[in-house]
All heavy atoms as TSV, in Angstrom:
chain	resi	resn	atom	element	x	y	z
A	1	MET	N	N	19.429	2.974	0.407
A	1	MET	CA	C	18.263	2.672	1.193
A	1	MET	C	C	17.619	1.407	0.635
A	1	MET	O	O	17.592	1.195	-0.575
A	1	MET	CB	C	17.281	3.840	1.135
A	1	MET	CG	C	16.029	3.585	1.939
A	1	MET	SD	S	14.866	4.963	1.941
A	1	MET	CE	C	15.828	6.177	2.798
A	2	LYS	N	N	17.087	0.593	1.506
A	2	LYS	CA	C	16.384	-0.623	1.097
A	2	LYS	C	C	14.882	-0.364	1.189
A	2	LYS	O	O	14.363	-0.021	2.243
A	2	LYS	CB	C	16.782	-1.785	1.996
A	2	LYS	CG	C	18.245	-2.160	1.843
A	2	LYS	CD	C	18.600	-3.314	2.733
A	2	LYS	CE	C	20.078	-3.645	2.550
A	2	LYS	NZ	N	20.464	-4.781	3.392
A	3	ILE	N	N	14.216	-0.544	0.063
A	3	ILE	CA	C	12.800	-0.201	-0.063
A	3	ILE	C	C	11.984	-1.441	-0.408
A	3	ILE	O	O	12.362	-2.212	-1.286
A	3	ILE	CB	C	12.600	0.840	-1.183
A	3	ILE	CG1	C	13.399	2.113	-0.878
A	3	ILE	CG2	C	11.127	1.152	-1.394
A	3	ILE	CD1	C	13.464	3.087	-2.036
A	4	ALA	N	N	10.858	-1.621	0.274
A	4	ALA	CA	C	9.864	-2.621	-0.118
A	4	ALA	C	C	8.755	-1.853	-0.831
A	4	ALA	O	O	8.240	-0.867	-0.299
A	4	ALA	CB	C	9.300	-3.354	1.101
A	5	LEU	N	N	8.407	-2.298	-2.031
A	5	LEU	CA	C	7.417	-1.593	-2.840
A	5	LEU	C	C	6.292	-2.532	-3.220
A	5	LEU	O	O	6.514	-3.593	-3.802
A	5	LEU	CB	C	8.080	-1.028	-4.108
A	5	LEU	CG	C	7.171	-0.381	-5.143
A	5	LEU	CD1	C	6.427	0.814	-4.560
A	5	LEU	CD2	C	7.980	0.027	-6.369
A	6	PHE	N	N	5.084	-2.125	-2.877
A	6	PHE	CA	C	3.894	-2.869	-3.269
A	6	PHE	C	C	3.174	-2.086	-4.354
A	6	PHE	O	O	3.031	-0.877	-4.260
A	6	PHE	CB	C	2.966	-3.077	-2.059
A	6	PHE	CG	C	3.587	-3.895	-0.978
A	6	PHE	CD1	C	4.280	-3.292	0.058
A	6	PHE	CD2	C	3.517	-5.269	-1.010
A	6	PHE	CE1	C	4.874	-4.044	1.049
A	6	PHE	CE2	C	4.114	-6.037	-0.029
A	6	PHE	CZ	C	4.793	-5.424	1.005
A	7	GLY	N	N	2.730	-2.770	-5.405
A	7	GLY	CA	C	2.059	-2.110	-6.521
A	7	GLY	C	C	3.017	-1.711	-7.629
A	7	GLY	O	O	2.725	-0.814	-8.420
A	8	ALA	N	N	4.152	-2.382	-7.715
A	8	ALA	CA	C	5.207	-2.017	-8.667
A	8	ALA	C	C	4.812	-2.203	-10.128
A	8	ALA	O	O	5.440	-1.611	-11.006
A	8	ALA	CB	C	6.474	-2.815	-8.379
A	9	THR	N	N	3.790	-2.993	-10.416
A	9	THR	CA	C	3.412	-3.215	-11.816
A	9	THR	C	C	2.377	-2.205	-12.307
A	9	THR	O	O	2.035	-2.200	-13.478
A	9	THR	CB	C	2.882	-4.643	-12.043
A	9	THR	OG1	O	1.748	-4.859	-11.203
A	9	THR	CG2	C	3.964	-5.674	-11.749
A	10	GLY	N	N	1.915	-1.350	-11.427
A	10	GLY	CA	C	0.959	-0.315	-11.819
A	10	GLY	C	C	1.667	0.928	-12.322
A	10	GLY	O	O	2.899	1.030	-12.315
A	11	ARG	N	N	0.888	1.888	-12.759
A	11	ARG	CA	C	1.453	3.114	-13.324
A	11	ARG	C	C	2.274	3.885	-12.289
A	11	ARG	O	O	3.431	4.234	-12.542
A	11	ARG	CB	C	0.330	4.002	-13.853
A	11	ARG	CG	C	0.846	5.178	-14.625
A	11	ARG	CD	C	-0.228	6.063	-15.181
A	11	ARG	NE	N	-1.430	5.327	-15.539
A	11	ARG	CZ	C	-2.541	5.874	-15.962
A	11	ARG	NH1	N	-2.616	7.180	-16.083
A	11	ARG	NH2	N	-3.590	5.164	-16.271
A	12	THR	N	N	1.706	4.149	-11.131
A	12	THR	CA	C	2.415	4.900	-10.099
A	12	THR	C	C	3.563	4.090	-9.522
A	12	THR	O	O	4.677	4.588	-9.367
A	12	THR	CB	C	1.449	5.332	-8.980
A	12	THR	OG1	O	0.401	6.118	-9.555
A	12	THR	CG2	C	2.163	6.128	-7.909
A	13	GLY	N	N	3.298	2.826	-9.210
A	13	GLY	CA	C	4.335	1.965	-8.662
A	13	GLY	C	C	5.503	1.778	-9.612
A	13	GLY	O	O	6.663	1.723	-9.196
A	14	GLY	N	N	5.214	1.692	-10.892
A	14	GLY	CA	C	6.268	1.555	-11.896
A	14	GLY	C	C	7.178	2.775	-11.931
A	14	GLY	O	O	8.393	2.663	-12.067
A	15	LEU	N	N	6.574	3.942	-11.780
A	15	LEU	CA	C	7.353	5.177	-11.759
A	15	LEU	C	C	8.213	5.247	-10.496
A	15	LEU	O	O	9.393	5.611	-10.557
A	15	LEU	CB	C	6.431	6.391	-11.834
A	15	LEU	CG	C	7.103	7.755	-11.860
A	15	LEU	CD1	C	8.049	7.887	-13.043
A	15	LEU	CD2	C	6.062	8.846	-11.892
A	16	ILE	N	N	7.632	4.867	-9.365
A	16	ILE	CA	C	8.401	4.842	-8.115
A	16	ILE	C	C	9.563	3.867	-8.243
A	16	ILE	O	O	10.690	4.179	-7.849
A	16	ILE	CB	C	7.499	4.457	-6.925
A	16	ILE	CG1	C	6.455	5.549	-6.669
A	16	ILE	CG2	C	8.336	4.203	-5.667
A	16	ILE	CD1	C	5.350	5.140	-5.713
A	17	LEU	N	N	9.305	2.692	-8.807
A	17	LEU	CA	C	10.349	1.684	-8.986
A	17	LEU	C	C	11.474	2.227	-9.863
A	17	LEU	O	O	12.654	2.118	-9.520
A	17	LEU	CB	C	9.758	0.420	-9.612
A	17	LEU	CG	C	10.743	-0.697	-9.941
A	17	LEU	CD1	C	11.470	-1.169	-8.691
A	17	LEU	CD2	C	10.015	-1.846	-10.627
A	18	GLU	N	N	11.113	2.826	-10.967
A	18	GLU	CA	C	12.111	3.380	-11.900
A	18	GLU	C	C	12.978	4.438	-11.219
A	18	GLU	O	O	14.204	4.424	-11.329
A	18	GLU	CB	C	11.378	3.991	-13.087
A	18	GLU	CG	C	12.259	4.603	-14.128
A	18	GLU	CD	C	11.424	5.232	-15.245
A	18	GLU	OE1	O	10.552	4.545	-15.806
A	18	GLU	OE2	O	11.669	6.426	-15.527
A	19	ARG	N	N	12.343	5.336	-10.494
A	19	ARG	CA	C	13.079	6.420	-9.820
A	19	ARG	C	C	13.961	5.879	-8.700
A	19	ARG	O	O	15.092	6.333	-8.521
A	19	ARG	CB	C	12.108	7.450	-9.261
A	19	ARG	CG	C	11.259	8.130	-10.304
A	19	ARG	CD	C	11.902	9.426	-10.777
A	19	ARG	NE	N	11.180	10.001	-11.883
A	19	ARG	CZ	C	10.363	11.045	-11.792
A	19	ARG	NH1	N	10.153	11.614	-10.641
A	19	ARG	NH2	N	9.779	11.505	-12.879
A	20	ALA	N	N	13.457	4.925	-7.944
A	20	ALA	CA	C	14.237	4.369	-6.831
A	20	ALA	C	C	15.471	3.639	-7.347
A	20	ALA	O	O	16.571	3.795	-6.800
A	20	ALA	CB	C	13.372	3.428	-5.995
A	21	LEU	N	N	15.320	2.845	-8.398
A	21	LEU	CA	C	16.461	2.120	-8.947
A	21	LEU	C	C	17.473	3.079	-9.574
A	21	LEU	O	O	18.683	2.881	-9.440
A	21	LEU	CB	C	15.999	1.081	-9.969
A	21	LEU	CG	C	15.230	-0.111	-9.394
A	21	LEU	CD1	C	14.704	-0.990	-10.519
A	21	LEU	CD2	C	16.089	-0.910	-8.429
A	22	SER	N	N	16.994	4.116	-10.226
A	22	SER	CA	C	17.921	5.070	-10.846
A	22	SER	C	C	18.694	5.860	-9.793
A	22	SER	O	O	19.772	6.387	-10.072
A	22	SER	CB	C	17.195	6.018	-11.798
A	22	SER	OG	O	16.364	6.902	-11.091
A	23	ALA	N	N	18.155	5.916	-8.579
A	23	ALA	CA	C	18.847	6.577	-7.473
A	23	ALA	C	C	19.696	5.589	-6.677
A	23	ALA	O	O	20.164	5.912	-5.586
A	23	ALA	CB	C	17.837	7.263	-6.559
A	24	ALA	N	N	19.881	4.395	-7.214
A	24	ALA	CA	C	20.732	3.342	-6.633
A	24	ALA	C	C	20.214	2.776	-5.314
A	24	ALA	O	O	20.991	2.278	-4.507
A	24	ALA	CB	C	22.170	3.830	-6.489
A	25	HIS	N	N	18.892	2.816	-5.120
A	25	HIS	CA	C	18.305	2.161	-3.952
A	25	HIS	C	C	18.119	0.683	-4.259
A	25	HIS	O	O	18.021	0.290	-5.430
A	25	HIS	CB	C	16.955	2.782	-3.598
A	25	HIS	CG	C	17.044	4.206	-3.176
A	25	HIS	ND1	N	17.698	4.616	-2.033
A	25	HIS	CD2	C	16.575	5.339	-3.755
A	25	HIS	CE1	C	17.622	5.930	-1.918
A	25	HIS	NE2	N	16.942	6.393	-2.965
A	26	GLU	N	N	18.060	-0.132	-3.214
A	26	GLU	CA	C	17.740	-1.548	-3.364
A	26	GLU	C	C	16.237	-1.679	-3.156
A	26	GLU	O	O	15.722	-1.248	-2.126
A	26	GLU	CB	C	18.483	-2.387	-2.327
A	26	GLU	CG	C	19.986	-2.363	-2.493
A	26	GLU	CD	C	20.680	-3.148	-1.403
A	26	GLU	OE1	O	20.109	-4.141	-0.914
A	26	GLU	OE2	O	21.791	-2.745	-1.034
A	27	VAL	N	N	15.544	-2.268	-4.136
A	27	VAL	CA	C	14.086	-2.334	-4.077
A	27	VAL	C	C	13.623	-3.785	-4.131
A	27	VAL	O	O	14.019	-4.538	-5.026
A	27	VAL	CB	C	13.437	-1.548	-5.242
A	27	VAL	CG1	C	11.923	-1.558	-5.109
A	27	VAL	CG2	C	13.960	-0.116	-5.292
A	28	THR	N	N	12.785	-4.149	-3.170
A	28	THR	CA	C	12.139	-5.452	-3.172
A	28	THR	C	C	10.683	-5.240	-3.539
A	28	THR	O	O	10.004	-4.400	-2.945
A	28	THR	CB	C	12.216	-6.120	-1.778
A	28	THR	OG1	O	13.588	-6.314	-1.439
A	28	THR	CG2	C	11.497	-7.459	-1.765
A	29	VAL	N	N	10.216	-5.977	-4.547
A	29	VAL	CA	C	8.818	-5.870	-4.962
A	29	VAL	C	C	8.129	-7.212	-4.776
A	29	VAL	O	O	8.733	-8.263	-4.950
A	29	VAL	CB	C	8.683	-5.398	-6.429
A	29	VAL	CG1	C	9.271	-4.014	-6.597
A	29	VAL	CG2	C	9.335	-6.363	-7.397
A	30	LEU	N	N	6.878	-7.146	-4.395
A	30	LEU	CA	C	6.037	-8.329	-4.268
A	30	LEU	C	C	4.997	-8.240	-5.377
A	30	LEU	O	O	4.198	-7.299	-5.411
A	30	LEU	CB	C	5.352	-8.360	-2.899
A	30	LEU	CG	C	4.350	-9.468	-2.643
A	30	LEU	CD1	C	5.022	-10.839	-2.695
A	30	LEU	CD2	C	3.666	-9.280	-1.300
A	31	VAL	N	N	5.070	-9.177	-6.320
A	31	VAL	CA	C	4.166	-9.136	-7.472
A	31	VAL	C	C	3.566	-10.508	-7.734
A	31	VAL	O	O	4.193	-11.535	-7.487
A	31	VAL	CB	C	4.888	-8.645	-8.750
A	31	VAL	CG1	C	5.315	-7.201	-8.604
A	31	VAL	CG2	C	6.074	-9.499	-9.085
A	32	ARG	N	N	2.340	-10.501	-8.218
A	32	ARG	CA	C	1.690	-11.768	-8.584
A	32	ARG	C	C	2.187	-12.277	-9.923
A	32	ARG	O	O	2.234	-13.470	-10.156
A	32	ARG	CB	C	0.169	-11.583	-8.637
A	32	ARG	CG	C	-0.445	-11.433	-7.271
A	32	ARG	CD	C	-1.912	-11.206	-7.377
A	32	ARG	NE	N	-2.097	-9.884	-8.001
A	32	ARG	CZ	C	-3.222	-9.235	-8.058
A	32	ARG	NH1	N	-4.308	-9.765	-7.570
A	32	ARG	NH2	N	-3.291	-8.054	-8.607
A	33	ASP	N	N	2.547	-11.352	-10.823
A	33	ASP	CA	C	2.978	-11.726	-12.162
A	33	ASP	C	C	4.288	-11.021	-12.510
A	33	ASP	O	O	4.270	-9.904	-13.029
A	33	ASP	CB	C	1.896	-11.370	-13.177
A	33	ASP	CG	C	2.213	-11.829	-14.582
A	33	ASP	OD1	O	3.287	-12.432	-14.802
A	33	ASP	OD2	O	1.375	-11.581	-15.473
A	34	PRO	N	N	5.436	-11.660	-12.232
A	34	PRO	CA	C	6.733	-11.028	-12.501
A	34	PRO	C	C	6.952	-10.647	-13.965
A	34	PRO	O	O	7.753	-9.765	-14.253
A	34	PRO	CB	C	7.745	-12.088	-12.061
A	34	PRO	CG	C	7.015	-12.943	-11.095
A	34	PRO	CD	C	5.589	-12.950	-11.576
A	35	SER	N	N	6.236	-11.261	-14.880
A	35	SER	CA	C	6.416	-10.938	-16.298
A	35	SER	C	C	5.949	-9.519	-16.625
A	35	SER	O	O	6.270	-8.992	-17.687
A	35	SER	CB	C	5.688	-11.949	-17.179
A	35	SER	OG	O	4.284	-11.795	-17.068
A	36	LYS	N	N	5.197	-8.888	-15.729
A	36	LYS	CA	C	4.747	-7.515	-15.955
A	36	LYS	C	C	5.843	-6.492	-15.674
A	36	LYS	O	O	5.674	-5.318	-15.963
A	36	LYS	CB	C	3.528	-7.206	-15.087
A	36	LYS	CG	C	2.281	-7.938	-15.535
A	36	LYS	CD	C	1.099	-7.501	-14.721
A	36	LYS	CE	C	-0.174	-8.174	-15.214
A	36	LYS	NZ	N	-1.349	-7.715	-14.449
A	37	LEU	N	N	6.962	-6.958	-15.104
A	37	LEU	CA	C	8.092	-6.073	-14.840
A	37	LEU	C	C	9.063	-6.130	-16.007
A	37	LEU	O	O	9.109	-7.110	-16.738
A	37	LEU	CB	C	8.819	-6.495	-13.559
A	37	LEU	CG	C	8.039	-6.353	-12.262
A	37	LEU	CD1	C	8.791	-7.022	-11.129
A	37	LEU	CD2	C	7.806	-4.889	-11.953
A	38	LYS	N	N	9.870	-5.077	-16.148
A	38	LYS	CA	C	10.923	-5.082	-17.156
A	38	LYS	C	C	11.938	-6.149	-16.788
A	38	LYS	O	O	11.918	-6.702	-15.702
A	38	LYS	CB	C	11.601	-3.718	-17.207
A	38	LYS	CG	C	10.713	-2.606	-17.692
A	38	LYS	CD	C	11.475	-1.304	-17.707
A	38	LYS	CE	C	10.565	-0.168	-18.144
A	38	LYS	NZ	N	11.267	1.127	-18.106
A	39	ALA	N	N	12.844	-6.416	-17.685
A	39	ALA	CA	C	13.903	-7.402	-17.442
A	39	ALA	C	C	14.580	-7.096	-16.108
A	39	ALA	O	O	14.586	-5.955	-15.659
A	39	ALA	CB	C	14.922	-7.355	-18.571
A	40	PRO	N	N	15.155	-8.116	-15.469
A	40	PRO	CA	C	15.812	-7.904	-14.172
A	40	PRO	C	C	16.773	-6.718	-14.220
A	40	PRO	O	O	17.461	-6.503	-15.216
A	40	PRO	CB	C	16.572	-9.213	-13.948
A	40	PRO	CG	C	15.799	-10.222	-14.724
A	40	PRO	CD	C	15.260	-9.490	-15.923
A	41	GLN	N	N	16.761	-5.959	-13.163
A	41	GLN	CA	C	17.567	-4.759	-13.081
A	41	GLN	C	C	18.441	-4.803	-11.839
A	41	GLN	O	O	18.073	-5.421	-10.845
A	41	GLN	CB	C	16.653	-3.531	-13.024
A	41	GLN	CG	C	15.723	-3.432	-14.227
A	41	GLN	CD	C	14.681	-2.368	-14.022
A	41	GLN	OE1	O	15.009	-1.247	-13.679
A	41	GLN	NE2	N	13.427	-2.717	-14.214
A	42	VAL	N	N	19.573	-4.139	-11.891
A	42	VAL	CA	C	20.470	-4.072	-10.749
A	42	VAL	C	C	19.739	-3.420	-9.589
A	42	VAL	O	O	19.101	-2.376	-9.757
A	42	VAL	CB	C	21.739	-3.269	-11.101
A	42	VAL	CG1	C	22.607	-3.054	-9.874
A	42	VAL	CG2	C	22.519	-3.958	-12.204
A	43	GLY	N	N	19.788	-4.049	-8.425
A	43	GLY	CA	C	19.157	-3.503	-7.235
A	43	GLY	C	C	17.726	-3.941	-7.033
A	43	GLY	O	O	17.091	-3.546	-6.065
A	44	LEU	N	N	17.200	-4.757	-7.944
A	44	LEU	CA	C	15.802	-5.189	-7.868
A	44	LEU	C	C	15.715	-6.630	-7.399
A	44	LEU	O	O	16.347	-7.518	-7.967
A	44	LEU	CB	C	15.132	-5.051	-9.233
A	44	LEU	CG	C	13.675	-5.522	-9.324
A	44	LEU	CD1	C	12.776	-4.720	-8.378
A	44	LEU	CD2	C	13.183	-5.416	-10.763
A	45	ARG	N	N	14.928	-6.837	-6.362
A	45	ARG	CA	C	14.628	-8.188	-5.857
A	45	ARG	C	C	13.138	-8.413	-6.046
A	45	ARG	O	O	12.322	-7.624	-5.584
A	45	ARG	CB	C	14.995	-8.288	-4.383
A	45	ARG	CG	C	14.661	-9.612	-3.764
A	45	ARG	CD	C	15.140	-9.651	-2.303
A	45	ARG	NE	N	14.584	-10.794	-1.619
A	45	ARG	CZ	C	13.930	-10.751	-0.482
A	45	ARG	NH1	N	13.767	-9.603	0.151
A	45	ARG	NH2	N	13.452	-11.837	0.064
A	46	ILE	N	N	12.791	-9.485	-6.739
A	46	ILE	CA	C	11.392	-9.779	-7.044
A	46	ILE	C	C	10.933	-10.974	-6.217
A	46	ILE	O	O	11.565	-12.030	-6.232
A	46	ILE	CB	C	11.209	-10.090	-8.539
A	46	ILE	CG1	C	11.666	-8.909	-9.384
A	46	ILE	CG2	C	9.756	-10.444	-8.838
A	46	ILE	CD1	C	11.762	-9.217	-10.869
A	47	ILE	N	N	9.820	-10.791	-5.509
A	47	ILE	CA	C	9.193	-11.885	-4.784
A	47	ILE	C	C	7.859	-12.148	-5.469
A	47	ILE	O	O	7.026	-11.247	-5.604
A	47	ILE	CB	C	8.976	-11.545	-3.301
A	47	ILE	CG1	C	10.321	-11.321	-2.616
A	47	ILE	CG2	C	8.176	-12.639	-2.607
A	47	ILE	CD1	C	10.216	-10.908	-1.172
A	48	ASN	N	N	7.679	-13.378	-5.910
A	48	ASN	CA	C	6.432	-13.778	-6.559
A	48	ASN	C	C	5.448	-14.183	-5.475
A	48	ASN	O	O	5.688	-15.123	-4.737
A	48	ASN	CB	C	6.704	-14.934	-7.520
A	48	ASN	CG	C	5.511	-15.277	-8.365
A	48	ASN	OD1	O	4.503	-14.606	-8.335
A	48	ASN	ND2	N	5.635	-16.332	-9.130
A	49	GLY	N	N	4.362	-13.428	-5.344
A	49	GLY	CA	C	3.380	-13.732	-4.316
A	49	GLY	C	C	2.233	-12.748	-4.357
A	49	GLY	O	O	2.084	-11.977	-5.302
A	50	ASP	N	N	1.448	-12.781	-3.304
A	50	ASP	CA	C	0.238	-11.973	-3.228
A	50	ASP	C	C	0.274	-11.140	-1.947
A	50	ASP	O	O	0.554	-11.669	-0.873
A	50	ASP	CB	C	-0.972	-12.896	-3.222
A	50	ASP	CG	C	-2.276	-12.174	-3.453
A	50	ASP	OD1	O	-2.490	-11.119	-2.829
A	50	ASP	OD2	O	-3.097	-12.668	-4.245
A	51	ALA	N	N	-0.017	-9.863	-2.055
A	51	ALA	CA	C	0.007	-8.965	-0.902
A	51	ALA	C	C	-1.073	-9.303	0.126
A	51	ALA	O	O	-1.060	-8.767	1.226
A	51	ALA	CB	C	-0.149	-7.518	-1.362
A	52	ARG	N	N	-1.981	-10.202	-0.211
A	52	ARG	CA	C	-3.003	-10.637	0.754
A	52	ARG	C	C	-2.514	-11.798	1.609
A	52	ARG	O	O	-3.232	-12.251	2.491
A	52	ARG	CB	C	-4.277	-11.024	0.013
A	52	ARG	CG	C	-4.917	-9.827	-0.697
A	52	ARG	CD	C	-6.072	-10.244	-1.543
A	52	ARG	NE	N	-5.543	-11.016	-2.685
A	52	ARG	CZ	C	-6.266	-11.448	-3.694
A	52	ARG	NH1	N	-7.556	-11.202	-3.730
A	52	ARG	NH2	N	-5.710	-12.113	-4.675
A	53	GLN	N	N	-1.290	-12.270	1.347
A	53	GLN	CA	C	-0.700	-13.369	2.120
A	53	GLN	C	C	0.322	-12.788	3.093
A	53	GLN	O	O	1.334	-12.209	2.678
A	53	GLN	CB	C	-0.018	-14.372	1.203
A	53	GLN	CG	C	-0.974	-15.075	0.254
A	53	GLN	CD	C	-0.224	-15.954	-0.734
A	53	GLN	OE1	O	0.868	-15.616	-1.164
A	53	GLN	NE2	N	-0.840	-17.069	-1.083
A	54	ALA	N	N	0.059	-12.952	4.374
A	54	ALA	CA	C	0.932	-12.366	5.404
A	54	ALA	C	C	2.370	-12.834	5.268
A	54	ALA	O	O	3.304	-12.035	5.442
A	54	ALA	CB	C	0.391	-12.699	6.787
A	55	SER	N	N	2.594	-14.094	4.943
A	55	SER	CA	C	3.962	-14.601	4.844
A	55	SER	C	C	4.713	-13.956	3.680
A	55	SER	O	O	5.906	-13.661	3.792
A	55	SER	CB	C	3.977	-16.122	4.705
A	55	SER	OG	O	3.308	-16.531	3.531
A	56	ALA	N	N	4.040	-13.699	2.584
A	56	ALA	CA	C	4.678	-13.052	1.431
A	56	ALA	C	C	5.026	-11.602	1.762
A	56	ALA	O	O	6.104	-11.117	1.407
A	56	ALA	CB	C	3.765	-13.108	0.210
A	57	VAL	N	N	4.138	-10.921	2.452
A	57	VAL	CA	C	4.394	-9.540	2.860
A	57	VAL	C	C	5.565	-9.492	3.833
A	57	VAL	O	O	6.445	-8.647	3.716
A	57	VAL	CB	C	3.129	-8.902	3.477
A	57	VAL	CG1	C	3.448	-7.541	4.077
A	57	VAL	CG2	C	2.025	-8.781	2.435
A	58	ALA	N	N	5.595	-10.422	4.774
A	58	ALA	CA	C	6.697	-10.477	5.739
A	58	ALA	C	C	8.033	-10.684	5.032
A	58	ALA	O	O	9.035	-10.045	5.390
A	58	ALA	CB	C	6.443	-11.586	6.761
A	59	ASP	N	N	8.069	-11.544	4.036
A	59	ASP	CA	C	9.296	-11.768	3.261
A	59	ASP	C	C	9.722	-10.486	2.543
A	59	ASP	O	O	10.903	-10.166	2.483
A	59	ASP	CB	C	9.105	-12.877	2.223
A	59	ASP	CG	C	9.036	-14.260	2.841
A	59	ASP	OD1	O	9.433	-14.414	4.013
A	59	ASP	OD2	O	8.586	-15.182	2.131
A	60	ALA	N	N	8.759	-9.774	1.992
A	60	ALA	CA	C	9.062	-8.573	1.211
A	60	ALA	C	C	9.612	-7.443	2.082
A	60	ALA	O	O	10.488	-6.709	1.649
A	60	ALA	CB	C	7.824	-8.097	0.458
A	61	VAL	N	N	9.111	-7.290	3.289
A	61	VAL	CA	C	9.521	-6.157	4.123
A	61	VAL	C	C	10.716	-6.457	5.020
A	61	VAL	O	O	11.316	-5.534	5.569
A	61	VAL	CB	C	8.354	-5.615	4.976
A	61	VAL	CG1	C	7.206	-5.164	4.091
A	61	VAL	CG2	C	7.898	-6.623	6.002
A	62	GLN	N	N	11.077	-7.715	5.127
A	62	GLN	CA	C	12.184	-8.082	6.010
A	62	GLN	C	C	13.480	-7.391	5.575
A	62	GLN	O	O	13.890	-7.471	4.429
A	62	GLN	CB	C	12.380	-9.590	6.012
A	62	GLN	CG	C	13.449	-10.051	6.971
A	62	GLN	CD	C	13.562	-11.566	7.020
A	62	GLN	OE1	O	12.932	-12.280	6.255
A	62	GLN	NE2	N	14.369	-12.047	7.928
A	63	GLY	N	N	14.107	-6.689	6.507
A	63	GLY	CA	C	15.383	-6.039	6.247
A	63	GLY	C	C	15.302	-4.732	5.483
A	63	GLY	O	O	16.332	-4.182	5.106
A	64	THR	N	N	14.098	-4.215	5.251
A	64	THR	CA	C	13.983	-2.959	4.513
A	64	THR	C	C	13.941	-1.771	5.462
A	64	THR	O	O	13.632	-1.904	6.643
A	64	THR	CB	C	12.728	-2.933	3.610
A	64	THR	OG1	O	11.557	-3.065	4.412
A	64	THR	CG2	C	12.777	-4.041	2.579
A	65	ASP	N	N	14.269	-0.612	4.930
A	65	ASP	CA	C	14.249	0.624	5.708
A	65	ASP	C	C	12.900	1.337	5.620
A	65	ASP	O	O	12.523	2.069	6.528
A	65	ASP	CB	C	15.334	1.581	5.198
A	65	ASP	CG	C	16.725	0.983	5.305
A	65	ASP	OD1	O	17.079	0.494	6.394
A	65	ASP	OD2	O	17.447	0.988	4.291
A	66	VAL	N	N	12.220	1.129	4.508
A	66	VAL	CA	C	10.960	1.824	4.281
A	66	VAL	C	C	10.042	0.947	3.421
A	66	VAL	O	O	10.515	0.139	2.627
A	66	VAL	CB	C	11.206	3.201	3.599
A	66	VAL	CG1	C	11.760	3.027	2.204
A	66	VAL	CG2	C	9.967	4.051	3.573
A	67	VAL	N	N	8.739	1.115	3.623
A	67	VAL	CA	C	7.740	0.404	2.823
A	67	VAL	C	C	6.898	1.443	2.095
A	67	VAL	O	O	6.419	2.396	2.701
A	67	VAL	CB	C	6.834	-0.481	3.713
A	67	VAL	CG1	C	5.733	-1.122	2.885
A	67	VAL	CG2	C	7.646	-1.520	4.454
A	68	ILE	N	N	6.739	1.237	0.789
A	68	ILE	CA	C	5.900	2.127	-0.016
A	68	ILE	C	C	4.793	1.281	-0.635
A	68	ILE	O	O	5.055	0.254	-1.249
A	68	ILE	CB	C	6.713	2.802	-1.142
A	68	ILE	CG1	C	7.847	3.632	-0.550
A	68	ILE	CG2	C	5.798	3.652	-2.015
A	68	ILE	CD1	C	8.790	4.186	-1.590
A	69	SER	N	N	3.561	1.743	-0.455
A	69	SER	CA	C	2.435	1.057	-1.069
A	69	SER	C	C	1.821	1.939	-2.142
A	69	SER	O	O	1.285	3.006	-1.853
A	69	SER	CB	C	1.378	0.703	-0.013
A	69	SER	OG	O	0.270	0.089	-0.645
A	70	ALA	N	N	1.902	1.460	-3.375
A	70	ALA	CA	C	1.245	2.111	-4.505
A	70	ALA	C	C	0.180	1.165	-5.028
A	70	ALA	O	O	-0.211	1.211	-6.181
A	70	ALA	CB	C	2.266	2.446	-5.595
A	71	HIS	N	N	-0.268	0.302	-4.140
A	71	HIS	CA	C	-1.232	-0.742	-4.467
A	71	HIS	C	C	-2.625	-0.135	-4.555
A	71	HIS	O	O	-3.040	0.627	-3.689
A	71	HIS	CB	C	-1.198	-1.812	-3.368
A	71	HIS	CG	C	-1.782	-3.099	-3.757
A	71	HIS	ND1	N	-3.103	-3.382	-3.582
A	71	HIS	CD2	C	-1.221	-4.190	-4.317
A	71	HIS	CE1	C	-3.341	-4.603	-4.004
A	71	HIS	NE2	N	-2.216	-5.102	-4.472
A	72	LYS	N	N	-3.332	-0.471	-5.608
A	72	LYS	CA	C	-4.692	0.021	-5.783
A	72	LYS	C	C	-5.607	-0.629	-4.754
A	72	LYS	O	O	-5.583	-1.848	-4.568
A	72	LYS	CB	C	-5.203	-0.298	-7.183
A	72	LYS	CG	C	-6.509	0.373	-7.497
A	72	LYS	CD	C	-7.169	-0.020	-8.781
A	72	LYS	CE	C	-6.305	-0.245	-9.958
A	72	LYS	NZ	N	-7.061	-0.569	-11.171
A	73	LEU	N	N	-6.394	0.158	-4.077
A	73	LEU	CA	C	-7.323	-0.370	-3.065
A	73	LEU	C	C	-8.644	-0.704	-3.675
A	73	LEU	O	O	-9.093	-0.191	-4.608
A	73	LEU	CB	C	-7.516	0.640	-1.940
A	73	LEU	CG	C	-6.249	0.986	-1.161
A	73	LEU	CD1	C	-6.559	2.084	-0.164
A	73	LEU	CD2	C	-5.720	-0.227	-0.448
């Protein structure tokens, strides 16, 4: 499954990311600071951007099967 994940650098999002990758899903994350993620992992696509930018969100969700938001409101 191809997953777009928002909030991947937070506590909940990090857990979702870890579980999704361990289940061999392809995960695209949109993050402002990629250095907050662990080293590149198989199945992980990182987009550097801001979830408040429509174009960055569109890039992140393109071609995915599901979108998960663990973004703090």
